[in-house]
BANU-379244 format. One record per residue (C-alpha): x, y, z; residue in one letter. Coordinates in steps of 0.25 Angstrom, whole numbers, plus 5000, padded with zeros to 4 digits. Example, Ala and Ser with C-alpha at 12.3 -4.5 7.8 and 13.67 -1.06 7.14 Angstrom:
BEGIN
      X      Y      Z   code
   5049   4982   5031      A
   5055   4996   5029      S
This chain:
BEGIN
      X      Y      Z   code
   5157   5391   5222      M
   5162   5378   5216      K
   5152   5366   5217      P
   5155   5355   5227      L
   5156   5341   5221      T
   5158   5327   5226      L
   5162   5315   5219      A
   5151   5306   5213      A
   5154   5295   5223      D
   5152   5304   5235      A
   5141   5300   5245      P
   5127   5305   5241      A
   5126   5312   5255      A
   5139   5320   5252      L
   5134   5324   5239      H
   5121   5329   5245      A
   5129   5336   5256      L
   5137   5343   5246      L
   5125   5348   5238      I
   5119   5355   5251      E
   5133   5360   5254      F
   5134   5367   5241      S
   5120   5373   5243      A
   5125   5380   5255      G
   5117   5372   5266      K
   5124   5374   5279      K
   5119   5360   5284      A
   5127   5354   5273      A
   5139   5362   5277      L
   5138   5357   5291      A
   5137   5343   5287      R
   5149   5345   5277      A
   5157   5351   5289      V
   5154   5339   5298      S
   5158   5329   5287      I
   5172   5336   5286      V
   5174   5339   5300      E
   5172   5325   5304      N
   5178   5318   5292      H
   5166   5311   5289      R
   5164   5303   5276      A
   5164   5312   5264      G
   5172   5323   5271      S
   5184   5322   5261      D
   5174   5323   5249      R
   5167   5335   5255      L
   5180   5342   5257      L
   5184   5339   5243      A
   5172   5345   5237      S
   5173   5357   5245      C
   5188   5360   5241      H
   5185   5367   5228      S
   5177   5378   5236      R
   5188   5381   5246      L
   5195   5395   5247      G
   5183   5404   5247      R
   5181   5406   5262      A
   5191   5414   5271      R
   5195   5406   5283      R
   5197   5414   5295      V
   5204   5407   5307      G
   5202   5412   5322      I
   5210   5406   5333      T
   5215   5410   5346      G
   5215   5406   5361      P
   5203   5401   5368      P
   5194   5413   5372      G
   5199   5423   5363      A
   5185   5425   5356      G
   5187   5417   5343      K
   5173   5413   5342      S
   5168   5427   5345      T
   5177   5433   5334      L
   5173   5422   5325      T
   5158   5425   5327      T
   5160   5440   5325      L
   5169   5437   5312      L
   5158   5428   5307      A
   5148   5439   5309      E
   5157   5449   5302      T
   5157   5440   5290      Y
   5143   5437   5290      L
   5140   5452   5290      G
   5148   5453   5277      A
   5139   5442   5271      G
   5149   5430   5272      L
   5147   5416   5275      R
   5155   5411   5287      V
   5160   5397   5292      G
   5165   5396   5306      I
   5173   5384   5311      V
   5175   5384   5326      A
   5184   5374   5332      V
   5183   5370   5347      D
   5192   5361   5355      P
   5189   5347   5357      T
   5190   5342   5372      S
   5202   5332   5374      P
   5194   5326   5385      F
   5180   5324   5380      T
   5182   5325   5365      G
   5171   5336   5364      G
   5171   5350   5360      A
   5162   5362   5364      L
   5161   5368   5350      L
   5157   5381   5357      G
   5162   5391   5347      D
   5149   5391   5339      R
   5141   5394   5352      V
   5149   5408   5352      R
   5145   5410   5337      M
   5130   5409   5339      E
   5129   5423   5333      R
   5133   5418   5319      V
   5130   5403   5320      A
   5116   5404   5314      L
   5120   5414   5303      D
   5117   5406   5289      P
   5130   5411   5284      N
   5138   5405   5295      V
   5142   5391   5298      F
   5149   5387   5311      I
   5156   5374   5313      R
   5162   5370   5327      S
   5173   5360   5326      M
   5181   5352   5337      A
   5196   5351   5337      T
   5194   5336   5340      R
   5209   5336   5345      G
   5215   5343   5334      T
   5225   5353   5338      L
   5228   5367   5331      G
   5215   5374   5334      G
   5206   5368   5324      L
   5199   5355   5321      A
   5205   5345   5311      S
   5194   5348   5300      T
   5193   5363   5302      T
   5199   5366   5289      R
   5190   5356   5282      E
   5178   5362   5288      V
   5183   5376   5283      C
   5184   5370   5269      D
   5169   5365   5270      V
   5165   5379   5274      L
   5173   5386   5263      D
   5166   5377   5253      A
   5153   5380   5258      F
   5155   5394   5255      G
   5159   5401   5268      M
   5165   5415   5266      D
   5173   5415   5279      R
   5177   5403   5288      I
   5181   5406   5302      I
   5189   5395   5310      V
   5189   5397   5325      E
   5199   5388   5331      T
   5199   5383   5346      V
   5206   5391   5356      G
   5220   5389   5352      V
   5234   5391   5358      G
   5247   5395   5352      Q
   5249   5383   5342      S
   5235   5380   5336      E
   5238   5385   5322      L
   5229   5377   5313      D
   5220   5389   5310      I
   5231   5395   5302      A
   5230   5383   5293      R
   5215   5384   5289      I
   5212   5399   5290      A
   5215   5410   5280      D
   5216   5420   5291      T
   5220   5416   5305      S
   5215   5425   5317      T
   5221   5423   5331      V
   5212   5429   5342      V
   5218   5433   5355      L
   5214   5440   5367      V
   5221   5449   5377      P
   5223   5437   5387      E
   5231   5429   5376      S
   5244   5432   5382      G
   5256   5441   5383      D
   5264   5447   5371      S
   5273   5434   5371      I
   5261   5426   5367      Q
   5260   5435   5354      T
   5274   5431   5350      L
   5272   5416   5351      K
   5272   5407   5339      A
   5259   5399   5335      G
   5245   5405   5334      V
   5250   5419   5334      M
   5258   5417   5321      E
   5246   5411   5313      I
   5237   5424   5315      A
   5233   5432   5303      D
   5225   5441   5312      L
   5225   5443   5327      F
   5213   5446   5335      V
   5214   5451   5349      V
   5200   5448   5354      N
   5194   5453   5367      K
   5201   5466   5364      A
   5193   5474   5375      D
   5201   5467   5385      R
   5214   5472   5392      P
   5227   5468   5385      G
   5221   5467   5371      A
   5229   5479   5365      D
   5242   5473   5371      R
   5239   5460   5365      L
   5236   5466   5351      R
   5249   5474   5352      N
   5257   5462   5356      D
   5252   5454   5344      I
   5255   5466   5334      E
   5269   5467   5340      L
   5271   5452   5338      M
   5266   5453   5323      L
   5275   5465   5321      G
   5287   5459   5326      L
   5284   5446   5318      R
   5282   5453   5305      S
   5292   5464   5307      G
   5281   5474   5304      A
   5283   5482   5317      T
   5297   5487   5313      L
   5296   5487   5298      K
   5300   5501   5293      G
   5307   5505   5306      V
   5321   5510   5302      P
   5332   5500   5307      A
   5341   5510   5313      H
   5344   5517   5327      H
   5335   5529   5331      G
   5322   5523   5328      V
   5312   5526   5338      D
   5306   5513   5341      L
   5295   5520   5350      K
   5289   5524   5337      Q
   5288   5509   5332      V
   5275   5503   5337      N
   5275   5488   5333      P
   5260   5486   5336      Q
   5256   5498   5328      R
   5265   5494   5316      I
   5260   5479   5316      A
   5245   5484   5317      R
   5247   5493   5305      K
   5254   5482   5297      V
   5243   5472   5300      A
   5232   5482   5294      R
   5239   5481   5280      R
   5237   5471   5269      I
   5251   5468   5265      D
   5253   5457   5254      A
   5266   5454   5260      E
   5263   5452   5274      H
   5251   5451   5284      W
   5252   5456   5298      T
   5241   5450   5307      P
   5232   5461   5313      P
   5229   5461   5327      V
   5214   5465   5329      L
   5206   5468   5342      R
   5192   5462   5344      T
   5182   5461   5354      V
   5173   5449   5351      G
   5162   5453   5361      T
   5158   5465   5353      N
   5165   5463   5339      G
   5175   5474   5341      E
   5186   5472   5330      G
   5179   5462   5322      L
   5178   5471   5309      P
   5193   5473   5310      D
   5195   5458   5312      F
   5186   5455   5299      A
   5194   5465   5291      A
   5207   5459   5295      A
   5203   5446   5291      L
   5199   5451   5277      D
   5212   5459   5277      R
   5220   5446   5279      H
   5213   5439   5269      F
   5216   5450   5259      A
   5230   5449   5262      Y
   5230   5433   5260      L
   5224   5435   5246      E
   5233   5446   5242      Q
   5246   5440   5247      S
   5243   5426   5242      G
   5243   5420   5256      T
   5229   5415   5255      L
   5232   5406   5244      Q
   5244   5401   5251      A
   5237   5398   5264      R
   5226   5391   5257      R
   5236   5383   5249      R
   5243   5379   5261      T
   5229   5375   5267      R
   5227   5366   5256      L
   5240   5359   5257      Q
   5238   5357   5272      E
   5225   5351   5269      R
   5231   5341   5260      V
   5242   5338   5270      V
   5232   5336   5281      D
   5223   5327   5273      A
   5235   5318   5270      V
   5239   5317   5284      E
   5225   5314   5289      Y
   5224   5303   5279      R
   5237   5297   5282      V
   5235   5297   5297      R
   5221   5291   5295      R
   5226   5280   5286      R
   5239   5277   5293      L
   5234   5277   5308      W
   5221   5269   5305      T
   5229   5258   5298      D
   5230   5246   5307      A
   5243   5240   5302      S
   5250   5253   5304      T
   5245   5254   5318      Q
   5250   5239   5321      E
   5263   5242   5315      W
   5265   5255   5323      L
   5261   5247   5336      A
   5272   5237   5332      S
   5283   5248   5332      Q
   5280   5253   5346      L
   5288   5243   5354      P
   5301   5247   5346      A
   5298   5261   5348      L
   5296   5259   5363      E
   5310   5252   5364      R
   5317   5263   5356      G
   5320   5254   5344      E
   5314   5263   5334      T
   5308   5278   5334      T
   5295   5284   5331      P
   5301   5290   5318      L
   5306   5277   5313      A
   5293   5270   5316      V
   5286   5281   5308      A
   5295   5280   5296      E
   5293   5265   5296      A
   5278   5267   5297      L
   5278   5276   5285      L
   5287   5266   5277      V
   5277   5255   5281      R
   5265   5263   5277      C
   5271   5265   5263      V
   5274   5251   5261      A
   5261   5245   5266      A
   5253   5256   5259      G
   5246   5260   5272      T
   5242   5273   5266      L
   5237   5269   5253      T
   5223   5271   5258      G
   5224   5286   5260      L
   5217   5289   5247      V
   5206   5280   5249      Q
């Protein structure tokens, strides 16, 4: 791996940490993750030093509703990777209470089977009010794990609904885990989390309704991609009874097609590991597709662009809304807003003009 370096003027403690980090010491990894997660002094320098090593690890996202068995599947998948001699990093995100501000961080309790393995590193993170199913620094923590030399990084989101889609922004492969109780066939047609999946997993497949849910999802996928009726003659007299949309979509999903990827719908039973080999194989098959089609490079390039945009937005917000004169000026505009003499958009435009004229944002690079 490429050596990690820091500028000569970096604090001595950060240099010492990077030496231990480069030597593969997990205690140094834990300290580095804490620095990045909490935006402590030196976090920007640390991330900059890690950047040259990024891109080696495969990032697998696992999302789905509460109680779907995400932690159990994460543990079983980690065991599969460990059995193949790989090093695994796990980032498990738990919700922060809007009332107490605390978080249970109970996911790692469910992962005790792998928690003590020397080739596993588990970091539990709280959302701290961030929407989207992840914590604000989940992506940066994944970068640290990647630079440390992890072969696989598994990101487990909080229990999500239909609109928490951030996992698709940080993972190479996004897996949506559902259970037979996830809803009727209409749920499979709704936009949102159902559209980001590269793989679907119907967990707790030993329960009634699992096969029906799988068929509903496959029908939705076939209708969305057109796979179910591809090759069917477009004329009268076709026996539609011979056209089985679920079977056709399932067959298409098994192929590696450089032109198109149809998400497979897999059955698993987390309590006994049933279906895990198929799950792991599907993840490998999807990564092969990403590489062959050029989609992997495109996704990772988009990820880098989003990192730049996010960094700029964070610095602008921090610099702008901590400026006392800006806050005073904004407060002076509120009476006119209340009287209807101006509008929020007009005040925003005036604020931007004022910031440029006054040089309010000149401290961004400091």
